[in-house]
N, CA, C and O of each residue as an XYZ file, in Angstrom:
900
protein
N       5.993     19.699    -19.341
C       4.670     19.120    -19.419
C       4.522     18.437    -18.155
O       5.321     17.545    -17.870
N       3.500     18.784    -17.288
C       2.896     18.135    -15.881
C       2.786     16.616    -16.134
O       2.458     16.111    -17.208
N       3.104     15.957    -15.003
C       2.895     14.448    -14.869
C       1.345     14.470    -14.951
O       0.530     15.302    -14.552
N       1.191     13.181    -15.654
C      -0.267     12.935    -16.064
C      -0.707     11.430    -15.519
O      -1.879     11.068    -15.621
N       0.231     10.647    -14.981
C      -0.038      9.655    -14.500
C      -0.037      9.620    -13.024
O       1.017      9.731    -12.398
N      -1.292      9.455    -12.391
C      -1.384      9.328    -10.849
C      -1.170      7.805    -10.439
O      -1.845      6.833    -10.778
N       0.012      7.862     -9.573
C       0.414      6.338     -9.119
C      -0.389      6.147     -7.701
O      -0.388      7.142     -6.976
N      -0.964      5.168     -7.300
C      -1.638      4.957     -5.895
C      -0.489      4.074     -5.292
O      -0.143      3.048     -5.878
N       0.119      4.484     -4.085
C       1.167      3.541     -3.388
C       0.328      2.140     -3.146
O       0.963      1.097     -3.305
N      -0.910      2.066     -2.813
C      -1.457      0.739     -2.530
C      -1.506     -0.177     -3.725
O      -1.552     -1.402     -3.614
N      -1.497      0.443     -4.829
C      -1.528     -0.447     -6.233
C      -0.134     -1.306     -6.544
O      -0.196     -2.385     -7.133
N       0.938     -0.820     -6.164
C       2.244     -1.396     -6.199
C       2.078     -2.817     -5.730
O       2.474     -3.721     -6.465
N       1.597     -3.056     -4.717
C       1.971     -4.452     -4.149
C       0.759     -5.317     -4.686
O       0.917     -6.535     -4.606
N      -0.264     -4.920     -5.147
C      -1.405     -5.862     -5.507
C      -1.650     -5.532     -7.021
O      -1.224     -6.389     -7.796
N      -2.259     -4.446     -7.573
C      -2.605     -4.419     -8.718
C      -1.593     -4.476     -9.767
O      -1.795     -5.277    -10.680
N      -0.474     -3.718     -9.791
C       0.695     -3.772    -10.509
C       1.191     -5.226    -10.657
O       1.345     -5.676    -11.792
N       1.420     -5.898     -9.698
C       2.079     -7.077     -9.452
C       1.031     -8.219    -10.188
O       1.353     -9.053    -11.034
N      -0.199     -8.009     -9.650
C      -1.003     -9.213    -10.140
C      -1.391     -9.163    -11.744
O      -1.305    -10.144    -12.482
N      -1.844     -7.815    -12.171
C      -2.386     -7.781    -13.327
C      -2.066     -6.308    -14.107
O      -2.718     -5.276    -13.947
N      -0.910     -6.478    -14.978
C      -0.616     -5.266    -15.540
C      -1.751     -4.319    -16.515
O      -1.807     -3.093    -16.610
N      -2.668     -5.431    -17.227
C      -3.737     -5.071    -18.069
C      -4.577     -4.270    -16.986
O      -4.647     -3.059    -17.201
N      -5.176     -4.709    -15.946
C      -5.835     -4.070    -15.002
C      -5.252     -2.832    -14.601
O      -6.014     -1.865    -14.621
N      -3.883     -2.609    -14.182
C      -3.240     -1.590    -13.960
C      -3.383     -0.587    -14.881
O      -3.886      0.472    -14.506
N      -3.027     -0.725    -16.034
C      -3.017      0.018    -17.347
C      -4.303      0.891    -17.351
O      -4.396      2.117    -17.406
N      -5.345     -0.134    -17.273
C      -6.747      0.272    -17.474
C      -7.227      1.380    -16.331
O      -7.889      2.398    -16.534
N      -6.719      0.905    -15.118
C      -7.201      1.830    -14.043
C      -6.454      3.226    -14.237
O      -7.202      4.203    -14.267
N      -4.976      3.481    -14.385
C      -4.280      4.566    -14.531
C      -4.641      5.374    -15.609
O      -4.779      6.590    -15.474
N      -4.816      4.749    -16.749
C      -4.959      5.537    -18.036
C      -6.421      5.836    -18.236
O      -6.765      6.947    -18.638
N      -7.323      4.855    -17.961
C      -8.544      5.130    -18.376
C      -9.483      5.137    -17.370
O     -10.667      5.168    -17.703
N      -9.123      5.111    -15.947
C      -9.751      5.322    -14.800
C     -10.887      4.251    -14.522
O     -11.914      4.486    -13.885
N     -10.593      3.212    -15.018
C     -11.300      1.815    -14.852
C     -11.000      1.058    -13.577
O     -10.287      0.055    -13.592
N     -11.562      1.554    -12.439
C     -11.147      1.020    -11.242
C     -11.742     -0.266    -11.027
O     -12.825     -0.449    -11.584
N     -11.175     -1.364    -10.211
C     -11.996     -2.236     -9.989
C     -11.528     -2.887     -8.282
O     -10.381     -3.291     -8.089
N     -12.385     -2.897     -7.376
C     -12.041     -3.144     -5.989
C     -12.610     -4.585     -5.767
O     -13.825     -4.777     -5.796
N     -11.720     -5.589     -5.546
C     -11.941     -6.779     -5.307
C     -12.540     -7.115     -4.064
O     -12.519     -6.281     -3.159
N     -13.136     -8.359     -3.877
C     -13.847     -8.578     -2.589
C     -12.997     -8.609     -1.269
O     -12.404     -9.616     -0.880
N     -13.001     -7.340     -0.592
C     -12.173     -7.201      0.302
C     -13.151     -6.632      1.542
O     -13.502     -5.452      1.563
N     -13.574     -7.642      2.625
C     -14.448     -7.826      3.499
C     -14.398     -6.398      4.213
O     -13.251     -5.986      4.382
N     -15.352     -5.623      4.632
C     -15.736     -4.398      5.167
C     -14.929     -4.579      6.696
O     -14.391     -3.636      7.276
N     -14.958     -5.680      7.098
C     -14.736     -5.886      8.676
C     -13.221     -5.360      8.856
O     -12.839     -4.767      9.865
N     -12.380     -5.668      7.700
C     -10.960     -5.503      7.940
C     -10.762     -3.887      7.861
O      -9.895     -3.370      8.565
N     -11.470     -3.193      7.105
C     -11.301     -1.801      7.196
C     -11.691     -1.196      8.630
O     -11.029     -0.301      9.155
N     -12.797     -1.755      9.195
C     -13.204     -1.385     10.289
C     -12.290     -1.758     11.478
O     -12.167     -0.986     12.429
N     -11.616     -3.010     11.413
C     -10.755     -3.394     12.380
C      -9.253     -2.839     12.193
O      -8.336     -3.090     12.974
N      -9.146     -2.036     11.024
C      -7.828     -1.309     10.908
C      -8.032      0.172     11.403
O      -7.082      0.852     11.789
N      -9.216      0.589     11.370
C      -9.645      1.852     11.890
C      -9.489      1.809     13.558
O      -8.943      2.700     14.209
N      -9.980      0.798     14.022
C      -9.840      0.395     15.561
C      -8.366      0.523     15.929
O      -8.008      1.168     16.915
N      -7.521     -0.103     15.116
C      -6.051     -0.334     15.423
C      -5.474      0.951     15.403
O      -4.785      1.254     16.377
N      -5.637      1.898     14.351
C      -5.027      2.956     14.340
C      -5.478      3.854     15.555
O      -4.668      4.588     16.121
N      -6.786      3.772     15.930
C      -7.139      4.655     16.825
C      -6.571      4.214     18.254
O      -6.480      5.023     19.178
N      -6.205      2.910     18.364
C      -5.796      2.495     19.398
C      -4.284      3.073     19.877
O      -3.892      3.189     21.038
N      -3.646      3.358     18.796
C      -1.802      3.613     18.721
C      -1.737      4.942     18.614
O      -0.610      5.425     18.727
N      -2.676      5.703     18.418
C      -2.501      7.164     18.401
C      -1.763      7.737     19.488
O      -2.128      7.237     20.552
N      -0.939      8.524     19.610
C      -0.084      9.281     20.748
C       0.634      8.331     21.659
O       1.062      8.657     22.766
N       0.749      7.032     21.082
C       1.374      6.009     21.740
C       2.914      6.122     21.340
O       3.304      6.480     20.228
N       3.826      5.722     22.535
C       5.287      5.304     21.897
C       5.360      4.212     21.230
O       4.627      3.241     21.415
N       6.349      4.300     20.313
C       6.723      3.210     19.490
C       7.574      2.194     20.668
O       7.336      0.991     20.562
N       8.228      2.482     21.413
C       8.751      1.319     22.157
C       7.768      0.868     23.133
O       8.062     -0.099     23.835
N       6.579      1.472     23.279
C       5.574      0.647     24.247
C       4.800     -0.516     23.429
O       4.181     -1.439     23.958
N       4.953     -0.295     22.018
C       4.338     -1.314     21.218
C       5.026     -2.521     20.774
O       4.548     -3.649     20.647
N       6.340     -2.081     20.535
C       7.478     -3.275     20.262
C       9.042     -2.690     20.915
O       9.400     -1.569     20.553
N       9.739     -3.309     21.661
C      10.990     -2.778     22.125
C      12.106     -2.580     21.020
O      13.200     -2.121     21.350
N      11.843     -2.913     19.756
C      12.792     -3.111     18.830
C      12.485     -1.921     17.990
O      13.316     -1.702     17.109
N      11.549     -1.164     18.062
C      11.129      0.108     17.449
C      12.228      1.417     17.782
O      12.944      1.515     18.779
N      12.146      2.175     16.875
C      13.046      3.537     17.488
C      12.218      3.997     18.234
O      11.057      3.593     18.297
N      12.829      5.152     19.087
C      12.107      5.996     19.677
C      11.248      7.183     19.129
O      11.719      8.052     18.396
N      10.118      7.150     19.493
C       9.042      8.192     18.538
C       7.764      8.097     19.111
O       7.508      7.199     19.913
N       6.895      8.982     18.759
C       5.409      8.891     19.196
C       4.844      9.010     17.870
O       5.311      9.750     17.004
N       3.736      8.201     17.712
C       2.628      8.289     16.652
C       1.926      9.397     16.659
O       1.094      9.513     17.558
N       2.053     10.318     15.824
C       1.264     11.625     15.885
C       0.237     11.991     14.954
O      -0.724     12.681     15.292
N       0.425     11.508     13.679
C      -0.662     11.745     12.550
C      -1.345     10.507     12.164
O      -0.874      9.389     12.374
N      -2.603     10.763     11.526
C      -3.417      9.673     11.267
C      -4.065      9.901      9.874
O      -4.657     10.973      9.753
N      -4.051      9.093      8.835
C      -4.616      9.228      7.674
C      -4.672     10.486      6.987
O      -5.683     11.139      6.727
N      -3.162     10.827      6.651
C      -2.945     11.928      5.978
C      -2.931     11.849      4.298
O      -2.685     10.814      3.680
N      -3.177     12.872      3.811
C      -3.240     12.785      2.157
C      -1.924     13.183      1.595
O      -1.256     14.007      2.220
N      -1.441     12.638      0.379
C      -0.419     13.083     -0.245
C      -0.278     13.030     -1.669
O      -0.707     12.069     -2.308
N       0.374     14.136     -2.276
C       0.748     14.428     -3.652
C       1.956     14.788     -3.839
O       2.395     15.804     -3.301
N       2.686     14.021     -4.625
C       4.182     14.369     -4.973
C       4.384     15.400     -6.258
O       3.527     15.929     -6.966
N       5.480     15.467     -6.289
C       6.146     16.148     -7.331
C       6.451     14.841     -8.401
O       6.493     13.676     -8.005
N       6.634     15.204     -9.670
C       6.998     14.027    -10.649
C       8.198     13.256    -10.097
O       8.990     13.836     -9.353
N       8.380     11.867    -10.456
C       9.389     11.120    -10.174
C      10.515     11.071    -10.721
O      10.329     10.992    -11.936
N      11.832     11.076    -10.425
C      12.902     11.291    -11.178
C      13.031      9.902    -12.121
O      12.982      8.777    -11.624
N      13.194     10.141    -13.471
C      13.386      9.083    -14.287
C      12.143      8.751    -14.830
O      12.111      7.942    -15.757
N      10.792      9.403    -14.264
C       9.689      9.217    -14.961
C       8.730     10.337    -14.794
O       7.649     10.185    -14.226
N       9.168     11.559    -15.336
C       8.451     12.887    -15.198
C       7.052     12.970    -15.520
O       6.444     13.986    -15.184
N       6.423     11.990    -16.159
C       5.141     11.890    -16.520
C       4.393     11.190    -15.289
O       3.205     10.922    -15.465
N       4.916     10.905    -14.193
C       4.139     10.032    -13.113
C       4.404     10.855    -11.843
O       5.420     11.504    -11.590
N       3.331     10.712    -11.111
C       3.313     11.041     -9.554
C       2.708     10.311     -8.607
O       1.767      9.553     -8.841
N       3.262     10.518     -7.389
C       2.422      9.668     -6.439
C       1.345     10.300     -5.652
O       1.653     11.305     -5.011
N       0.190      9.891     -5.601
C      -1.114     10.540     -4.951
C      -1.658      9.525     -4.115
O      -1.749      8.424     -4.660
N      -2.111      9.617     -2.730
C      -2.713      8.415     -2.078
C      -2.903      9.060     -0.603
O      -2.976     10.274     -0.411
N      -2.970      8.117      0.365
C      -3.238      8.368      1.738
C      -2.339      7.457      2.347
O      -2.134      6.344      1.862
N      -1.636      7.975      3.670
C      -0.883      7.195      4.556
C      -1.759      6.950      5.853
O      -2.561      7.780      6.282
N      -1.540      5.837      6.371
C      -2.279      5.446      7.654
C      -1.929      6.246      8.905
O      -2.768      6.883      9.542
N      -0.492      6.163      9.249
C      -0.172      6.838     10.525
C       1.392      7.422     10.108
O       2.115      6.891      9.265
N       1.697      8.523     10.830
C       3.003      9.121     10.814
C       3.519      9.343     12.040
O       2.863      9.878     12.934
N       4.786      8.934     12.180
C       5.422      8.861     13.480
C       6.592      9.870     13.515
O       7.527      9.775     12.721
N       6.522     10.802     14.419
C       7.574     11.661     15.075
C       8.758     10.911     15.756
O       8.508     10.257     16.769
N      10.026     10.959     15.270
C      10.927     10.281     15.845
C      11.611     11.324     17.058
O      11.251     12.487     17.240
N      12.668     10.616     17.819
C      13.316     11.483     18.802
C      14.354     12.535     18.309
O      14.740     13.495     18.976
N      14.787     12.189     16.926
C      15.721     13.037     16.190
C      14.970     14.225     15.485
O      15.642     15.099     14.937
N      13.857     14.272     15.481
C      13.248     15.335     14.824
C      12.586     14.906     13.510
O      11.675     15.563     13.007
N      13.091     13.743     12.953
C      12.643     13.232     11.575
C      11.459     12.463     11.766
O      10.947     12.482     12.886
N      10.935     11.784     10.847
C       9.641     11.137     10.761
C       9.957      9.486     10.316
O      10.988      9.037      9.816
N       8.916      8.889     10.619
C       8.904      7.452     10.419
C       7.682      7.102      9.700
O       6.642      7.497     10.229
N       7.576      6.415      8.556
C       6.514      5.689      7.935
C       6.649      4.159      8.407
O       7.452      3.326      7.985
N       5.664      4.003      9.385
C       5.552      2.654      9.906
C       4.122      2.471      9.676
O       3.282      3.248     10.130
N       3.811      1.323      8.890
C       2.544      0.745      8.692
C       2.056     -0.184      9.609
O       2.858     -0.957     10.134
N       0.670     -0.242      9.934
C       0.266     -1.393     10.796
C      -0.461     -2.109      9.632
O      -1.150     -1.520      8.799
N      -0.227     -3.492      9.664
C      -1.035     -4.326      8.656
C      -1.541     -5.640      9.532
O      -0.830     -6.349     10.244
N      -2.730     -5.750      9.327
C      -3.494     -6.940      9.760
C      -2.979     -8.124      8.820
O      -3.670     -8.288      7.814
N      -2.080     -8.826      8.947
C      -1.507     -9.835      7.983
C      -0.698    -10.890      9.083
O      -0.478    -10.779     10.289
N      -0.339    -12.034      8.018
C       0.708    -13.114      8.893
C       1.934    -12.348      8.510
O       2.155    -11.605      7.553
N       2.664    -12.731      9.509
C       4.134    -12.126      9.625
C       5.119    -12.896      8.619
O       6.216    -13.234      9.063
N       4.805    -13.175      7.358
C       5.406    -13.918      6.370
C       6.484    -12.771      5.730
O       6.092    -11.761      5.148
N       7.751    -13.071      5.919
C       8.510    -12.212      5.401
C       8.574    -11.977      4.074
O       8.845    -10.867      3.616
N       8.284    -13.197      3.237
C       8.251    -12.728      1.615
C       6.912    -11.913      1.337
O       6.962    -11.195      0.338
N       5.756    -11.909      2.037
C       4.922    -11.229      1.873
C       5.127     -9.792      2.139
O       4.812     -8.873      1.383
N       5.785     -9.682      3.490
C       6.116     -8.204      3.964
C       7.078     -7.514      2.988
O       6.985     -6.295      2.846
N       8.016     -8.230      2.291
C       8.915     -7.583      1.246
C       8.053     -6.985      0.327
O       8.466     -5.961     -0.217
N       6.944     -7.403      0.035
C       6.245     -6.861     -1.197
C       5.622     -5.591     -0.709
O       5.030     -4.945     -1.574
N       5.637     -5.175      0.330
C       4.798     -3.927      0.974
C       6.097     -2.688      0.684
O       5.906     -1.486      0.863
N       7.127     -3.156      0.311
C       8.248     -2.101      0.369
C       8.138     -1.007     -0.613
O       8.536      0.113     -0.295
N       7.653     -1.220     -1.735
C       7.404     -0.124     -2.913
C       6.458      0.921     -2.259
O       6.640      2.138     -2.252
N       5.322      0.183     -1.660
C       4.407      1.140     -1.013
C       4.992      2.267      0.040
O       4.781      3.479      0.004
N       5.680      1.625      0.860
C       6.420      2.514      1.802
C       7.225      3.662      1.210
O       7.163      4.834      1.581
N       8.149      3.066      0.039
C       9.040      3.943     -0.463
C       8.137      5.070     -1.290
O       8.600      6.171     -1.588
N       7.001      4.715     -1.569
C       6.158      5.675     -2.304
C       5.865      6.787     -1.213
O       6.236      7.948     -1.388
N       5.264      6.429     -0.219
C       4.981      7.368      1.027
C       6.091      8.166      1.200
O       5.924      9.385      1.154
N       7.307      7.670      1.410
C       8.590      8.360      1.608
C       8.773      9.493      0.732
O       8.892     10.658      1.111
N       8.792      9.024     -0.633
C       9.029      9.732     -1.678
C       8.110     11.040     -1.714
O       8.563     12.156     -1.967
N       6.743     10.772     -1.427
C       5.876     11.802     -1.662
C       5.782     12.710     -0.341
O       5.419     13.877     -0.490
N       6.024     12.339      0.672
C       6.451     13.005      1.852
C       7.519     14.098      1.848
O       7.455     15.202      2.388
N       8.528     13.561      1.119
C      10.050     14.277      0.964
C      10.035     15.228     -0.172
O      10.846     16.137     -0.351
N       8.914     14.888     -0.999
C       8.796     15.675     -2.350
C       7.415     16.185     -2.592
O       6.896     15.971     -3.688
N       6.730     16.886     -1.601
C       5.267     17.178     -1.828
C       5.178     18.260     -2.925
O       6.054     19.099     -3.141
N       3.757     18.111     -3.736
C       3.602     19.150     -4.513
C       3.251     20.456     -3.881
O       3.490     21.498     -4.491
N       2.767     20.467     -2.842
C       2.810     21.691     -2.104
C       3.045     21.395     -0.497
O       2.842     20.299      0.025
N       3.436     22.390      0.084
C       3.938     22.311      1.277
C       5.118     22.130      1.809
O       5.988     22.098      0.939
N       5.569     21.978      3.026
C       6.995     21.613      3.447
C       7.322     20.164      3.188
O       6.351     19.422      3.341
N       8.368     19.617      2.858
C       8.689     18.490      3.021
C       9.028     17.849      4.527
O       9.225     18.503      5.551
N       9.041     16.530      4.401
C       9.019     15.911      5.703
C      10.027     14.815      5.556
O       9.882     13.828      4.835
N      11.125     15.100      6.356
C      12.269     14.171      6.311
C      11.878     12.554      6.801
O      11.558     12.419      7.983
N      11.892     11.673      6.164
C      11.731     10.066      6.372
C      12.950      9.339      6.620
O      13.682      9.015      5.685
N      13.267      9.005      8.061
C      14.425      8.326      8.071
C      14.396      6.671      8.605
O      15.286      5.854      8.839
N      12.909      6.634      8.665
C      12.866      5.174      9.089
C      11.536      4.581      8.364
O      10.574      5.342      8.260
N      11.456      3.491      7.948
C      10.381      2.670      7.487
C      10.321      1.435      7.890
O      11.323      0.903      8.367
N       9.111      0.751      7.765
C       8.846     -0.587      8.264
C       7.334     -0.850      8.475
O       6.468      0.020      8.388
N       7.134     -2.078      8.746
C       5.733     -2.658      8.946
C       5.810     -3.262     10.321
O       6.825     -3.792     10.773
N       4.471     -3.122     11.059
C       4.111     -4.021     12.224
C       3.101     -5.001     11.674
O       2.178     -4.554     10.993
N       3.194     -6.324     11.913
C       2.266     -7.066     11.381
C       1.425     -7.513     12.628
O       2.013     -7.769     13.679
N       0.043     -7.612     12.530
C      -0.800     -7.877     13.539
C      -1.736     -9.154     13.079
O      -2.676     -9.052     12.291
N      -1.339    -10.286     13.668
C      -1.947    -11.621     13.351
C      -2.362    -12.125     14.826
O      -1.587    -12.299     15.767
N      -3.722    -12.315     14.818
C      -4.412    -13.062     16.141
C      -3.362    -14.575     16.526
O      -2.899    -15.319     15.662
N      -3.254    -14.668     17.403
C      -2.510    -15.793     18.180
C      -3.449    -16.654     18.788
O      -3.335    -17.877     18.713
N      -4.288    -16.140     19.331
C      -5.568    -16.953     20.111
C      -6.637    -16.000     20.297
O      -6.567    -14.772     20.351
N      -7.633    -16.758     20.385
C      -8.998    -16.121     20.780
C      -9.802    -16.918     22.024
O     -10.088    -18.114     21.968
N     -10.078    -16.140     23.026
C     -10.687    -16.680     24.092
C     -11.667    -15.951     24.664
O     -11.599    -14.737     24.855
N     -12.745    -16.779     24.996
C     -14.041    -16.234     25.682
C     -13.593    -15.567     27.251
O     -12.977    -16.221     28.091
N     -13.913    -14.546     27.386
C     -13.530    -14.143     28.914
C     -14.742    -12.789     29.278
O     -15.007    -11.799     28.596
N     -15.219    -13.164     30.416
C     -16.119    -12.068     30.980
C     -17.150    -11.618     29.993
O     -17.389    -10.428     29.792
N     -17.724    -12.560     29.411
C     -18.948    -12.283     28.064
C     -18.363    -11.730     26.877
O     -19.111    -11.316     25.991
N     -16.950    -11.666     26.733
C     -16.390    -10.928     25.580
C     -15.361    -12.011     24.723
O     -14.577    -12.759     25.306
N     -15.491    -11.960     23.452
C     -14.363    -12.695     22.854
C     -12.814    -11.688     22.704
O     -12.675    -10.629     22.093
N     -11.975    -12.327     23.354
C     -10.937    -11.459     23.187
C      -9.545    -11.833     22.349
O      -8.831    -12.729     22.799
N      -9.233    -11.263     21.347
C      -8.224    -11.447     20.578
C      -6.654    -11.193     21.078
O      -6.315    -10.084     21.491
N      -5.847    -12.164     21.017
C      -4.529    -11.869     21.449
C      -3.555    -12.018     20.379
O      -3.549    -12.951     19.577
N      -2.506    -10.784     20.417
C      -1.682    -11.004     19.132
C      -0.530    -10.252     19.938
O      -0.620     -9.586     20.969
N       0.716    -10.600     19.056
C       1.932    -10.113     19.557
C       2.495     -9.432     18.290
O       2.940    -10.030     17.310
N       2.414     -8.161     18.444
C       2.878     -7.290     17.091
C       4.493     -7.786     16.696
O       5.335     -7.902     17.586
N       4.737     -7.999     15.581
C       5.795     -8.077     15.031
C       6.545     -7.004     14.229
O       5.928     -6.551     13.265
N       7.616     -6.586     14.437
C       8.459     -5.359     13.551
C       9.222     -5.949     12.640
O       9.996     -6.876     12.878
N       8.972     -5.272     11.229
C       9.585     -5.612     10.079
C      10.472     -4.452      9.434
O      10.108     -3.992      8.351
N      11.521     -4.004      9.999
C      12.099     -2.911      9.199
C      12.295     -3.074      7.804
O      12.594     -4.154      7.295
N      12.086     -1.731      7.012
C      12.366     -1.828      5.415
C      13.366     -1.126      5.085
O      13.128      0.079      5.160
N      14.581     -1.435      4.688
C      15.661     -0.744      4.204
C      15.545      0.220      3.061
O      15.032     -0.155      2.007
N      15.983      1.416      3.209
C      15.787      2.564      2.104
C      16.487      2.063      0.877
O      17.652      1.682      0.992
N      15.937      2.030     -0.194
C      16.409      1.598     -1.511
C      15.621      2.518     -2.593
O      14.792      2.049     -3.373
N      15.974      3.842     -2.541
C      15.196      4.598     -3.761
C      15.474      4.232     -5.018
O      14.579      4.308     -5.859
N      16.698      3.794     -5.353
C      16.957      3.463     -6.880
C      16.109      2.408     -7.424
O      15.803      2.379     -8.616
N      15.650      1.372     -6.406
C      14.734      0.366     -7.006
C      13.419      0.956     -7.090
O      12.660      0.579     -7.982
N      13.026      1.933     -6.173
C      11.690      2.614     -6.316
C      11.516      3.226     -7.775
O      10.552      2.957     -8.491
N      12.531      4.059     -8.128
C      12.851      4.834     -9.086
C      12.574      3.879    -10.492
O      11.791      4.069    -11.424
N      13.546      2.782    -10.241
C      13.357      1.776    -11.449
C      12.075      1.287    -11.595
O      11.580      1.084    -12.703
N      11.527      1.093    -10.594
C       9.884      0.517    -10.600
C       9.045      1.432    -11.256
O       8.203      0.964    -12.022
N       9.115      2.636    -11.102
C       8.187      3.755    -11.488
C       8.648      3.975    -12.782
O       7.762      4.392    -13.528
N       9.800      3.824    -13.325
C      10.443      4.138    -14.584
C       9.609      3.205    -15.609
O       8.998      3.600    -16.601
N       9.729      1.839    -15.127
C       9.132      0.569    -15.782
C       7.589      0.768    -15.890
O       7.009      0.522    -16.947
N       6.950      1.206    -14.815
C       5.576      1.670    -14.918
C       5.085      2.604    -16.171
O       4.182      2.451    -16.993
N       6.003      3.578    -15.984
C       5.910      4.535    -17.102
C       5.944      4.267    -18.561
O       5.240      4.766    -19.439
N       7.012      3.277    -18.673
C       7.187      2.735    -20.105
C       5.867      1.807    -20.374
O       5.295      1.859    -21.463
N       5.421      0.962    -19.326
C       4.184      0.236    -19.685
C       3.122      1.196    -20.239
O       2.541      1.004    -21.307
N       2.921      2.205    -19.458
C       1.506      3.021    -19.348
C       1.716      3.866    -20.753
O       0.740      4.377    -21.303
N       2.981      3.976    -21.272
C       3.157      4.795    -22.638
C       3.129      3.843    -23.864
O       3.189      4.258    -25.022
N       3.036      2.552    -23.525
C       2.936      1.683    -24.556
C       1.460      1.441    -24.950
O       0.548      2.267    -24.912
N       1.393     -0.094    -25.407
C       0.107     -0.567    -25.926
C      -0.438     -1.311    -24.711
O       0.299     -1.886    -23.910
N      -1.732     -1.271    -24.619
C      -2.308     -2.159    -23.575
C      -1.803     -3.538    -23.216
O      -1.747     -4.373    -24.119
N      -1.458     -3.838    -22.086
C      -0.971     -5.125    -21.931
C      -2.010     -6.260    -22.105
O      -3.213     -6.124    -21.882
N      -1.464     -7.285    -22.488
C      -2.495     -8.422    -22.844
C      -3.077     -8.866    -21.472
O      -2.378     -8.786    -20.462
N      -4.315     -9.321    -21.431
C      -4.961     -9.804    -20.244
C      -4.358    -10.906    -19.559
O      -3.717    -11.723    -20.221
N      -4.476    -11.039    -18.324
C      -3.878    -12.092    -17.747
C      -4.636    -13.358    -17.759
O      -5.862    -13.268    -17.701
N      -4.091    -14.524    -17.825
C      -4.699    -15.777    -17.414
C      -5.013    -16.061    -16.181
O      -5.723    -17.043    -15.963
N      -4.520    -15.212    -15.075
C      -4.600    -15.806    -13.814
C      -5.436    -14.582    -13.064
O      -5.689    -14.706    -11.866
N      -5.822    -13.509    -13.720
C      -6.450    -12.398    -13.232
C      -8.130    -12.652    -13.139
O      -8.690    -12.876    -14.212
N      -8.805    -12.633    -12.133
C     -10.181    -12.953    -11.952
C     -10.901    -11.974    -12.912
O     -11.762    -12.414    -13.674
N     -10.582    -10.690    -12.899
C     -11.439     -9.833    -13.394
C     -11.154     -9.864    -14.910
O     -12.061     -9.515    -15.666
N      -9.904    -10.272    -15.441
C      -9.619    -10.544    -16.927
C     -10.473    -11.927    -17.425
O     -10.988    -11.996    -18.541
N     -10.536    -12.957    -16.470
C     -11.293    -14.089    -16.979
C     -12.625    -13.575    -16.962
O     -13.290    -13.995    -17.909
N     -13.248    -12.780    -16.170
C     -14.572    -12.607    -16.205
C     -14.775    -11.604    -17.543
O     -15.783    -11.770    -18.230
N     -13.880    -10.644    -17.871
C     -14.280     -9.898    -18.965
C     -14.186    -10.834    -20.281
O     -14.897    -10.602    -21.259
N     -13.413    -11.734    -20.250
C     -13.435    -12.451    -21.542
C     -14.628    -13.295    -21.564
O     -14.948    -13.723    -22.673
N     -15.358    -13.624    -20.548
C     -16.515    -14.574    -20.500
C     -17.719    -13.778    -21.103
O     -18.719    -14.341    -21.550
N     -17.534    -12.375    -21.078
C     -18.456    -11.555    -21.274
C     -18.400    -10.896    -23.006
O     -19.286    -10.219    -23.527
N     -17.353    -11.247    -23.523
C     -16.987    -11.143    -24.827
C     -18.244    -11.459    -25.548
O     -18.998    -12.266    -25.005
N     -18.606    -10.916    -26.758
C     -19.879    -11.370    -27.488
C     -19.489    -12.608    -28.153
O     -20.343    -13.467    -28.373
N     -18.052    -12.802    -28.553
C     -17.663    -13.946    -29.240
C     -17.653    -15.000    -28.558
O     -17.309    -15.996    -29.196
N     -18.010    -15.221    -27.037
C     -18.012    -16.128    -26.070
C     -19.669    -16.592    -26.049
O     -20.541    -15.870    -25.565
N     -19.868    -17.608    -26.515
C     -21.336    -18.038    -26.672
C     -21.814    -18.623    -25.275
O     -22.901    -18.278    -24.811
N     -21.114    -19.371    -24.721
C     -21.319    -20.337    -23.572
C     -21.146    -19.639    -22.339
O     -20.040    -19.576    -21.802
N     -22.480    -18.952    -21.711
C     -22.385    -18.244    -20.620
C     -22.101    -18.965    -19.299
O     -21.898    -18.413    -18.218
N     -22.121    -20.610    -19.608
C     -21.884    -21.236    -18.441
C     -20.373    -21.307    -17.895
O     -19.931    -21.909    -16.916
N     -19.698    -20.469    -18.879
C     -18.220    -20.604    -18.565
C     -17.982    -19.554    -17.714
O     -16.846    -19.624    -17.244
N     -18.669    -18.522    -17.299
C     -18.295    -17.361    -16.485
C     -18.076    -18.010    -15.054
O     -18.995    -18.584    -14.469
N     -16.901    -17.893    -14.572
C     -16.415    -18.212    -13.371
C     -16.978    -18.086    -12.018
O     -16.168    -17.941    -11.102
N     -18.195    -18.116    -11.749
C     -18.613    -18.026    -10.300
C     -20.187    -18.565    -10.717
O     -21.046    -18.695     -9.845
């Protein structure tokens, strides 16, 4: 039986962690919800990616491995995930780096504060990229030997020669490979998707919104905005 659940790497950190009810609805029923994410961040991320293409990693941060950023915004689709044969990974990576030993690195640039607890939450997303690139549904596999994040957060802003200039020192956050934890996560997701719809979350803004639209709720003043 072919895998039927398409799992997006970017949903692991946000939607799966924040609300399993909404995650279930998206994967099984195609009900997508995109929260308020200012378009300027997407534009800034695009500018950032363009600025590093073809660059040596060591020029960006001295602690990075030797390699050159070669690929930008590639699509990926994997074979079924071990332990969860009804699930596969499908999505898009930002950049891919060819390392000096001939292998590749999944090194993501994130416009975020360099908080280590927050950085750790991106681990499953990078592991999903690694699995999909090493186990593609079509094409040749790509060996991923390094994973990590480079956090970009403005340190200061100054007005210079008629322009506002953002200054930042990129910080490198290596992610250790732990495929067992990733496989366990996908297995847990599979079990949830094959079960009953999880209860709505009391802390999810969309679940709260839906509850206020329920015909049984008479007081429209309770809608939370």
